[in-house]
Every structure is written in structure tokens, then in C-alpha cells.
C-alpha positions as CSV (number, residue, x, y, z in Angstrom):
1,X,199.0,58.2,187.1
2,X,199.2,55.5,184.5
3,X,201.7,55.9,181.7
4,X,201.3,53.9,178.5
5,X,204.4,53.1,176.4
6,X,203.7,53.2,172.7
7,X,205.9,52.6,169.7
8,X,204.0,53.4,166.5
9,X,204.0,55.8,163.6
10,X,202.6,59.2,164.7
11,X,199.1,58.7,163.5
12,X,195.4,59.1,164.1
13,X,193.4,56.0,163.5
14,X,190.0,57.3,162.3
15,X,187.9,57.1,165.4
16,X,191.0,57.0,167.6
17,X,194.2,58.9,168.1
18,X,197.5,56.9,168.3
19,X,200.2,59.3,169.1
20,X,203.9,59.5,170.0
21,X,206.7,62.0,170.6
22,X,210.2,62.9,171.6
23,X,211.8,66.0,173.0
24,X,215.5,66.3,172.2
25,X,216.6,69.2,174.2
26,X,220.2,70.3,174.3
27,X,219.8,72.7,177.2
28,X,217.4,74.7,179.4
29,X,216.8,78.5,179.2
30,X,217.1,80.4,182.4
31,X,214.0,80.2,184.6
32,X,213.5,84.0,184.3
33,X,213.4,83.7,180.5
34,X,210.8,81.0,180.8
35,X,208.6,83.1,183.0
36,X,209.0,86.0,180.6
37,X,207.9,83.9,177.6
38,X,204.9,82.7,179.6
39,X,204.0,86.3,180.3
40,X,204.3,87.0,176.6
41,X,202.0,84.1,175.8
42,X,199.4,85.6,178.2
43,X,199.7,89.0,176.5
44,X,199.2,87.5,173.0
45,X,196.2,85.5,174.2
46,X,194.6,88.6,175.8
47,X,195.2,90.6,172.6
48,X,193.6,88.0,170.4
49,X,190.7,87.6,172.8
50,X,190.0,91.3,172.7
51,X,190.8,92.4,169.2
52,X,190.4,89.4,166.8
53,X,187.8,90.1,164.1
54,X,185.3,87.6,165.5
55,X,184.9,86.1,169.0
56,X,187.3,83.3,169.9
57,X,187.2,80.3,172.1
58,X,190.2,80.7,174.5
59,X,190.1,77.0,175.4
60,X,190.6,76.0,171.8
61,X,193.3,78.5,171.4
62,X,195.2,77.2,174.4
63,X,194.8,73.6,173.3
64,X,196.1,74.5,169.8
65,X,199.1,76.2,171.4
66,X,199.9,73.2,173.5
67,X,199.7,71.0,170.4
68,X,201.8,73.4,168.4
69,X,204.5,73.4,171.1
70,X,204.7,69.7,171.2
71,X,204.5,69.1,167.4
72,X,207.4,71.5,167.0
73,X,209.6,69.0,168.8
74,X,209.3,66.2,166.2
75,X,206.6,64.6,164.0
76,X,205.3,62.3,166.6
77,X,204.7,64.7,169.5
78,X,201.4,66.3,170.3
79,X,198.7,67.2,172.8
80,X,195.6,65.0,173.1
81,X,192.4,66.8,174.1
82,X,190.1,64.8,176.3
83,X,188.1,63.4,173.4
84,X,191.2,62.3,171.5
85,X,192.7,60.9,174.7
86,X,189.7,58.7,175.2
87,X,189.9,57.6,171.5
88,X,193.5,56.7,171.9
89,X,192.8,54.5,174.9
90,X,190.0,52.8,172.9
91,X,192.5,52.0,170.1
92,X,195.1,50.4,172.4
93,X,192.2,48.2,173.6
94,X,191.6,47.3,170.0
95,X,188.0,48.6,169.6
96,X,186.7,51.9,168.3
97,X,184.4,53.4,165.7
98,X,185.6,54.8,162.3
99,X,186.9,53.7,158.9
100,X,190.0,51.7,159.9
101,X,192.7,54.0,158.6
102,X,196.0,55.0,160.1
103,X,196.8,58.6,158.9
104,X,199.3,61.3,159.6
105,X,199.7,65.0,158.7
106,X,202.1,65.8,155.8
107,X,202.7,69.4,155.0
108,X,199.1,70.4,155.4
109,X,197.7,67.3,153.9
110,X,196.4,64.0,155.3
111,X,198.4,61.0,154.3
112,X,197.5,57.4,154.7
113,X,200.0,55.2,156.6
114,X,198.1,52.0,156.4
115,X,194.6,50.6,156.1
116,X,193.8,48.1,158.9
117,X,192.9,44.6,158.0
118,X,189.2,43.8,157.6
119,X,188.0,47.4,157.8
120,X,186.1,49.6,155.3
121,X,189.4,51.2,154.3
122,X,191.1,47.9,153.5
123,X,188.0,46.6,151.6
124,X,188.2,49.8,149.5
125,X,191.9,49.0,148.6
126,X,193.2,52.3,150.0
127,X,197.0,52.2,150.0
128,X,199.9,53.5,152.1
129,X,201.0,56.8,150.7
130,X,197.6,57.9,149.4
131,X,196.5,61.4,150.2
132,X,193.0,62.3,151.4
133,X,192.3,65.7,149.8
134,X,188.5,66.1,150.4
135,X,185.7,64.6,152.5
136,X,182.2,64.6,151.0
137,X,183.4,67.0,148.3
138,X,184.8,69.5,150.7
139,X,188.6,70.1,150.7
140,X,190.5,69.4,153.8
141,X,193.8,70.8,152.6
142,X,195.3,73.0,155.4
143,X,193.0,71.5,158.0
144,X,194.6,70.3,161.2
145,X,194.9,66.5,161.5
146,X,192.6,66.5,164.6
147,X,189.9,68.4,162.6
148,X,190.2,66.2,159.6
149,X,189.9,63.0,161.7
150,X,186.8,64.3,163.4
151,X,185.2,64.9,160.0
152,X,185.8,61.3,159.1
153,X,184.2,60.1,162.2
154,X,180.4,59.8,162.4
155,X,177.5,57.6,163.2
156,X,177.9,53.9,162.5
157,X,176.3,53.1,159.1
158,X,176.7,56.7,157.9
159,X,178.2,57.0,154.4
160,X,181.3,59.1,153.6
161,X,183.1,59.9,150.4
162,X,186.8,60.5,150.3
163,X,188.8,62.1,147.5
164,X,192.1,60.3,147.0
165,X,195.3,61.5,145.3
166,X,197.7,58.7,144.4
167,X,201.1,58.7,142.7
168,X,200.8,58.4,138.9
169,X,197.0,58.2,139.1
170,X,194.3,60.8,138.5
171,X,192.4,61.8,141.7
172,X,189.4,59.6,142.4
173,X,186.7,59.2,145.0
174,X,185.9,56.3,147.3
175,X,182.6,55.7,149.0
176,X,182.8,54.1,152.4
177,X,180.4,53.3,155.2
178,X,181.4,54.0,158.8
179,X,181.4,51.0,161.2
180,X,182.5,49.9,164.6
181,X,186.1,48.9,164.2
182,X,187.0,45.8,166.3
183,X,190.7,45.4,165.3
184,X,191.7,41.8,164.9
185,X,195.4,42.3,165.4
186,X,196.1,38.6,165.1
187,X,194.9,36.2,162.3
188,X,196.4,32.9,161.3
189,X,195.9,30.0,158.9
190,X,197.8,27.0,157.5
191,X,199.3,27.1,154.0
192,X,200.2,23.5,153.3
193,X,202.6,22.4,156.0
194,X,203.5,25.9,156.9
195,X,201.9,28.3,159.3
196,X,200.9,31.9,158.5
197,X,200.6,34.4,161.3
198,X,199.5,37.9,160.4
199,X,199.9,40.8,163.0
200,X,198.1,44.0,162.0
201,X,199.1,45.9,165.0
202,X,200.2,45.7,168.7
203,X,197.2,46.3,171.0
204,X,196.4,44.7,174.3
205,X,195.2,41.5,172.6
206,X,198.2,40.9,170.4
207,X,200.5,39.0,172.8
208,X,197.8,36.5,174.1
209,X,196.4,36.2,170.5
210,X,199.8,35.3,169.1
211,X,200.4,32.5,171.7
212,X,196.9,31.2,171.1
213,X,197.4,31.2,167.3
214,X,200.7,29.3,167.5
215,X,199.1,26.6,169.7
216,X,196.1,26.3,167.3
217,X,198.3,25.8,164.2
218,X,200.5,23.2,166.0
219,X,197.4,21.4,167.1
220,X,195.9,21.3,163.6
221,X,199.2,20.2,162.0
222,X,201.6,18.4,164.4
223,X,204.1,18.2,161.6
224,X,204.3,21.9,160.9
225,X,207.5,22.7,159.0
226,X,207.9,26.4,159.4
227,X,206.1,29.8,160.0
228,X,205.7,33.0,158.1
229,X,205.3,36.0,160.4
230,X,203.6,38.8,158.4
231,X,204.4,42.3,159.8
232,X,203.7,44.2,156.6
233,X,201.9,47.6,157.0
234,X,201.9,47.1,160.8
235,X,202.3,50.6,162.2
236,X,203.2,49.5,165.7
237,X,201.6,49.9,169.1
238,X,202.4,48.8,172.7
239,X,206.0,48.0,173.6
240,X,205.1,45.2,176.1
241,X,203.1,43.4,173.4
242,X,206.0,43.5,171.0
243,X,208.3,42.0,173.6
244,X,205.7,39.3,174.3
245,X,205.4,38.4,170.6
246,X,209.2,38.3,170.1
247,X,209.5,36.2,173.3
248,X,207.3,33.5,171.8
249,X,210.1,32.8,169.3
250,X,213.2,33.3,171.4
251,X,214.7,31.4,174.4
252,X,215.7,34.2,176.8
253,X,218.1,37.0,175.9
254,X,217.4,40.6,175.0
255,X,214.6,41.7,172.7
256,X,215.0,45.5,172.9
257,X,216.5,48.2,175.1
258,X,215.2,51.7,175.8
259,X,217.6,54.6,176.4
260,X,216.5,58.0,177.6
261,X,218.1,61.4,177.7
262,X,220.4,60.3,180.5
263,X,222.9,57.8,179.1
264,X,222.6,55.8,182.3
265,X,218.9,55.5,181.9
266,X,218.7,52.1,180.1
267,X,215.8,49.6,180.4
268,X,216.3,46.2,178.9
269,X,213.5,43.8,177.9
270,X,214.3,40.1,177.7
271,X,212.5,37.1,176.3
272,X,211.3,34.4,178.7
273,X,213.8,31.6,179.2
274,X,212.6,28.6,177.1
275,X,210.0,30.9,175.6
276,X,210.4,29.6,171.9
277,X,207.0,28.0,171.3
278,X,208.2,26.6,167.9
279,X,211.4,25.1,169.4
280,X,213.7,26.4,166.7
281,X,211.4,25.8,163.7
282,X,212.3,27.9,160.7
283,X,210.7,31.3,160.5
284,X,210.5,34.0,157.7
285,X,209.4,37.5,158.7
286,X,207.7,39.7,156.1
287,X,208.2,43.5,156.3
288,X,207.7,46.5,154.1
289,X,207.8,50.3,154.3
290,X,204.6,50.3,156.4
291,X,206.2,48.2,159.1
292,X,207.1,50.6,161.9
293,X,208.1,50.8,165.6
294,X,206.8,47.8,167.5
295,X,206.9,45.7,164.4
296,X,210.5,46.8,163.8
297,X,211.3,45.8,167.4
298,X,210.1,42.3,166.6
299,X,211.8,42.1,163.2
300,X,215.0,43.6,164.6
301,X,215.2,41.1,167.4
302,X,214.5,38.2,165.1
303,X,217.2,39.3,162.7
304,X,219.9,40.2,165.3
305,X,219.3,37.0,167.2
306,X,219.5,35.0,163.9
307,X,216.1,33.5,164.6
308,X,214.4,34.3,161.3
309,X,215.1,35.3,157.7
310,X,213.7,38.8,156.9
311,X,211.9,39.1,153.5
312,X,210.3,42.1,151.8
313,X,211.4,45.8,151.7
314,X,213.1,48.0,154.3
315,X,210.9,49.0,157.2
316,X,209.7,52.5,158.0
317,X,212.6,53.4,160.4
318,X,210.9,54.8,163.5
319,X,213.2,54.2,166.5
320,X,211.6,56.1,169.3
321,X,209.4,55.1,172.2
322,X,206.5,57.3,173.3
323,X,204.9,57.7,176.7
324,X,201.2,58.8,176.9
325,X,200.9,60.8,180.0
326,X,197.4,61.6,181.3
327,X,196.7,65.1,182.6
328,X,194.6,65.1,185.8
329,X,193.6,61.5,185.2
330,X,192.7,62.2,181.5
331,X,190.1,64.9,182.4
332,X,192.3,67.5,180.6
333,X,193.5,65.0,177.9
334,X,197.1,63.9,177.8
335,X,200.6,64.4,176.4
336,X,202.1,62.1,173.8
337,X,205.8,62.5,174.5
338,X,208.8,60.6,173.2
339,X,210.9,59.7,176.3
340,X,213.3,57.1,174.9
341,X,215.0,55.7,171.8
342,X,214.9,52.0,171.3
343,X,217.8,49.8,170.2
344,X,217.9,46.2,168.8
345,X,219.8,43.5,170.6
346,X,223.0,44.3,168.6
347,X,222.9,47.8,170.1
348,X,221.9,49.5,166.9
349,X,219.2,52.1,166.4
350,X,216.9,51.9,163.3
351,X,215.9,55.6,163.5
352,X,215.5,56.8,159.9
353,X,217.3,53.7,158.6
354,X,214.8,50.9,159.3
355,X,215.3,47.1,159.2
356,X,216.9,45.9,155.9
357,X,215.6,42.5,154.7
358,X,217.9,39.5,154.1
359,X,216.0,39.1,150.8
360,X,214.6,42.2,149.0
361,X,211.3,41.4,147.4
362,X,208.7,43.8,145.8
363,X,205.1,43.0,144.9
364,X,205.6,44.5,141.4
365,X,208.0,46.3,139.2
366,X,206.4,49.6,140.0
367,X,206.9,49.0,143.7
368,X,210.6,48.2,143.1
369,X,211.0,51.4,141.1
370,X,209.6,53.4,144.0
371,X,212.4,52.1,146.3
372,X,214.9,54.0,144.1
373,X,212.7,57.1,143.6
374,X,213.1,59.6,146.5
375,X,209.9,61.4,145.5
376,X,207.9,58.2,146.2
377,X,209.5,57.5,149.6
378,X,207.4,57.7,152.7
379,X,209.6,56.9,155.7
380,X,210.7,58.4,159.0
381,X,213.6,60.0,157.1
382,X,211.1,62.1,155.0
383,X,209.9,64.0,158.1
384,X,211.7,67.3,158.2
385,X,212.0,67.4,162.1
386,X,212.5,63.7,162.7
387,X,215.2,62.6,165.2
388,X,218.6,62.1,163.8
389,X,219.8,58.7,162.8
390,X,222.5,56.9,164.7
391,X,225.9,58.4,163.9
392,X,227.4,56.9,160.8
393,X,224.2,55.0,159.8
394,X,222.3,55.6,156.5
395,X,219.2,53.9,155.0
396,X,220.4,50.9,153.0
397,X,219.6,50.9,149.3
398,X,219.9,47.5,147.6
399,X,221.4,46.9,144.3
400,X,218.6,44.6,143.1
401,X,215.1,43.6,144.2
402,X,213.2,40.4,143.3
403,X,210.0,41.0,141.3
404,X,207.4,38.7,139.7
405,X,208.4,37.4,136.3
406,X,206.6,39.3,133.5
407,X,203.6,37.5,132.0
408,X,204.4,35.3,129.0
409,X,204.4,37.3,125.7
410,X,204.5,40.7,127.3
411,X,205.7,43.3,124.8
412,X,207.7,45.9,126.7
413,X,207.7,48.2,123.7
414,X,203.9,48.5,123.9
415,X,204.0,49.7,127.5
416,X,202.5,53.1,128.0
417,X,204.6,55.7,129.9
418,X,201.9,56.1,132.6
419,X,201.1,52.4,133.1
420,X,202.8,49.1,134.0
421,X,201.1,46.2,132.3
422,X,203.3,43.8,134.2
423,X,201.8,45.2,137.4
424,X,199.6,42.7,139.2
425,X,195.9,43.3,138.5
426,X,193.9,45.4,140.9
427,X,192.8,43.5,143.9
428,X,189.3,41.9,143.5
429,X,186.5,42.1,146.1
430,X,187.4,39.7,148.9
431,X,185.6,36.4,148.8
432,X,186.6,35.7,152.4
433,X,189.5,33.3,151.4
434,X,192.8,34.9,150.5
435,X,194.5,34.0,147.2
436,X,198.0,33.3,148.5
437,X,199.3,32.6,145.0
438,X,198.9,36.3,144.1
439,X,201.0,37.4,147.1
440,X,204.5,37.4,145.6
441,X,206.3,38.4,148.8
442,X,204.5,35.7,150.7
443,X,205.5,33.1,148.0
444,X,209.1,34.2,148.3
445,X,209.0,33.8,152.1
446,X,207.6,30.3,151.7
447,X,210.3,29.6,149.2
448,X,213.0,30.6,151.8
449,X,211.4,28.1,154.3
450,X,211.1,25.3,151.7
451,X,214.7,25.7,150.4
452,X,216.2,26.3,153.9
453,X,217.9,29.6,153.3
454,X,217.7,32.9,151.4
455,X,220.7,31.9,149.2
456,X,219.1,28.5,148.4
457,X,215.8,30.1,147.5
458,X,217.5,32.5,145.1
459,X,219.3,29.7,143.3
460,X,216.6,27.1,143.4
461,X,213.7,29.3,142.6
462,X,214.8,32.3,140.4
463,X,212.5,35.2,139.8
464,X,212.5,38.4,137.9
465,X,215.1,41.0,139.1
466,X,214.8,44.7,139.1
467,X,218.3,46.3,139.2
468,X,219.1,49.6,140.8
469,X,219.3,52.2,138.0
470,X,222.7,53.8,137.7
471,X,223.6,56.6,135.2
472,X,226.2,55.5,132.7
473,X,229.2,57.7,132.0
474,X,231.5,57.9,129.1
475,X,235.0,57.2,130.3
476,X,237.4,60.1,130.0
477,X,240.0,59.5,127.5
478,X,243.3,61.3,126.9
479,X,244.1,61.8,123.3
480,X,247.7,62.5,122.4
481,X,248.2,64.6,119.3
482,X,251.2,65.3,117.2
483,X,251.2,68.9,118.1
484,X,254.4,70.8,118.8
485,X,256.1,70.1,122.1
486,X,254.5,71.8,125.0
487,X,251.0,71.7,123.5
488,X,248.3,70.5,125.9
489,X,246.8,67.1,125.4
490,X,243.2,67.0,124.3
491,X,240.9,65.4,126.9
492,X,237.5,64.0,126.0
493,X,234.8,65.4,128.3
494,X,232.9,63.0,130.5
495,X,229.2,63.1,129.6
496,X,226.5,61.4,131.8
497,X,223.9,59.3,130.1
498,X,220.7,59.7,132.1
499,X,218.1,58.1,129.8
500,X,219.2,54.5,130.4
501,X,216.6,52.1,131.8
502,X,217.4,49.8,134.7
503,X,218.3,46.3,133.7
504,X,215.9,43.4,134.3
505,X,216.9,39.7,134.4
506,X,215.8,36.3,135.6
507,X,218.1,34.7,138.1
508,X,219.6,35.2,141.5
509,X,220.3,38.9,142.4
510,X,223.8,40.2,142.9
511,X,225.0,40.3,146.5
512,X,225.1,43.5,148.5
513,X,225.9,44.2,152.1
514,X,224.2,46.9,154.2
515,X,227.5,48.7,154.8
516,X,227.8,49.5,151.1
517,X,224.3,51.1,150.7
518,X,223.7,54.7,149.8
519,X,221.2,56.8,151.7
520,X,217.8,57.7,150.5
521,X,217.2,61.5,150.4
522,X,214.2,62.8,152.4
């Protein structure tokens, strides 16, 4: 029986199911109680089969029960029916049919985790955090994730219309055409004297593809000065591929460790000795809230081992490893079961907390605002039944975030309440050649490489700064009066001022350390 280790956001790629889970059990009920509950299950199934208002399919009922049992454990658990199990295996190979979306269930709705590079969903500019509310004009609210995904599948070339709900935007429709998705998990190019390596996921092709890309860039430019490793919106994938990728930049030593229910059950994954293909060349790693699991393993190893500067926004925060267990060789589907937590080389878990960047950079003012708005957060911590964070750890909230400088002559007073005119323009239809100048986070990563450090980049190339909003309070004052002896002093009441806007400035941000951060509320 082959078991596949996965680390990725609990998701269904349209045309494939990528799934994960964890069972955190504190104790076992007596065996007699277990048999009694199984007998109860049989009684309920028999009653439904005999008395439900319309005939039922017992096989579907049992499959739904299995999935319900597993999904009650945590947001990444579940049962894969045979069709979904086959789709999942196709995804880990990097080829399948669909729209190119990673989605998950969120309180009865279907929420987009990430569009995949070069797919219909990416070309339609769908964004992480978007909700799919209807398919071809028919609502899918309340539909199971499996059923919603199946509706979005179809014949290659067949059109489909999705209704999208997006924060601070009226609902809108997007027309897509289904196609065979051949995931290119690795892409690369040269930007001047710097290499750019984009990893969109971690499938079976990612490790070999990364090594080949590094060799190609060094061949094309023997005087390469540094590398940007882009892990933004990378939802994760196979553990062994994450270890291989990190090993291409490290000379031996630990990349990640897995720890199961038994504290003695520890598996350590190490990089190859003399494995650094860039021989110490400077690296900047780009992450954001869509960077999860396997991408967090790579970013965490690079940060803990002081091999790279991390630039962008705090990652998703999924610190568990999943084992996909075939049932009867896959004939009856499989389980997606979390069997371990993973830990970065420093021994820390990023469950719920994520990887905090060395330099916080947002693509826009609105994106920076979302970091401080709990209602706009989509992270592991927002799942109601997610595994607990490591004791004493909270998700770090920065005091300031770099943002693009406002366009010259922008009149803030003329801004509408429901729009950001200093927001970058909507992405244009791709011409096949990316416009790197419009990618602010990428430009800041390149600045870190050019200046040699985060601090030097902040000082040598200042940007706009969005400062964490803090309510202002009127300091309590004690007023002494000339009243008779024994009379109480009059104390001015402290009144919070909540209508103050966050400050913006140009220049290096104020310093903050992760230990002083406040948690984001789920």
C-alpha cells in the first residue's frame, strides 16, 4: 500500500482533489462503546433507507458519513471517493482537466485559495479569497465541496460561467472555458543580472524542474548576482519535493522535521551535503497569505538557516502533514489523514502563525489594510476546528508595511469611500511577457538583493509606508479642586478616538520584532 505525504491547504483543484487531515485524539472510548455506536449507525442507516420520503442511495449515504466523520476532525481531513482519489493522483503528477483553481469549503460556500499559473482561472484574474456563489446561474451555496467541484468539471472546451463575490465589490460573473490543465510548477527567467524562479506548487516535477531551472539561468548568465524565489500563492504539495527544493540552496543540515502523536516519533529531513547549487549567492524569497505548507517548509528552512531574506506578507500558517492512504488499492477511494505536524529547523511550528517576512511589503494600500482587518483575513487560524498553535505563539502583526508610493498629484480628499485610486490598475490581458515593473513586491525583493540587506534596501530605496492603525486615547488627567478637605478629586474620563486614519509616510519603516506582535483574531 503506497502512502503519499502531502502538505498543502485543504483544497480541491478543479478537476482534482488535493486533500489533507489530522486527528488529534486525546483518548480512546472503550471498545464496547465503539461497537454500540456502530450498531447505532446501522440502525440509523436502515431507518433512512426504509422511511425517507424518496428512495436513497446507501452507498452515497455511507460515503457522506465517512467524509463527515473525517471532516469533523479538522478542516483538512476527508474521505476521497474513487473518482476523487484518481483526480488527486493526477494532480500530484501535475496533469488534469479543469479550470486551474484551488478551492476550499468555508461555512457552506466555496472559497478560492489560489488560481494556478497559466490556467483559465489565472487569466480571468480570479483572486485568493473570492467566493464562488453560482455556476452557470445556479446557486451552489450549501452544496458540498465535492459536488461543487464536480459541477465545475466538464468536457475540455466547454464554457462555464462563475458568479464571484469579492470583498468591497458587487458580485460579478466570469466566463471561462474548461481545458486540460498541465501544471507548470516551475518557471524561470532572467531579470537583468538576477534570476527569477517561480514555484506554483509542489508536484512530482517540482524538484527536478527547480534544479534544471537553476542550471539554465547560470548557463545563460555566468555572472548571476542573486536569485528571487517566488512562492506567493503556492498552496503546497508533496513533502519530498519541498525538501529537494530547499536542498538546492543549502549545504546539508535539517530542512524540516515531522512529529507524530507519539513524541518519540520524529522524522528529520536533511539537505544534501554540498547541495547549494548557487554556492552562497544572495537569495530573496517572496511569500504572501497564499503561501502554505510545502512552500512554508521551504521559506521556513531558508529563514531559520539564514540563507535568504523573506519578503512579502505573512504566510498562511498550515503546519501539518497529511498522508493519503488508499483503501483496497484505491478501488474504494482513500483517506486523507493528517498524521504529523511539521517543524522548521529552529524547532518551531508555524501552525496558525505562519512565516513572518523580514521585510513586510504589500502590493497596494488596500492589501496592507487587509492585513490589519480581521474580517478580510483568510488563514489557517480562521478555520474554527484547526489544530492549535504551538504554545505561547501568536500570529505576528507588523507595525508597518511597505506600499507603493502614491501616484504624483493624487488628491486623497477626492478618494471615494468604496475605492482606492492609489490601487494598482486592474491587470491587463497577458501579452506573454510579464511586466516586472508593476510587481511591487518583486521590485522590493530585487532591491534587497541589490543593496545587500533588508535594512540597506529600506534606507537606500525608501517607499510608501502604511502604518498599523491604533486608536488614540485621551490621557486621563487628575484635576485638583479647591473643594473642602475630604472632597474627592475630579478625574477626566478616558475617551477612545476610533475615527483616526492610519498614518502614511515615505521612508524606512519602524522596527518591530516578532515577539512583540499581537495575534490576529479568527
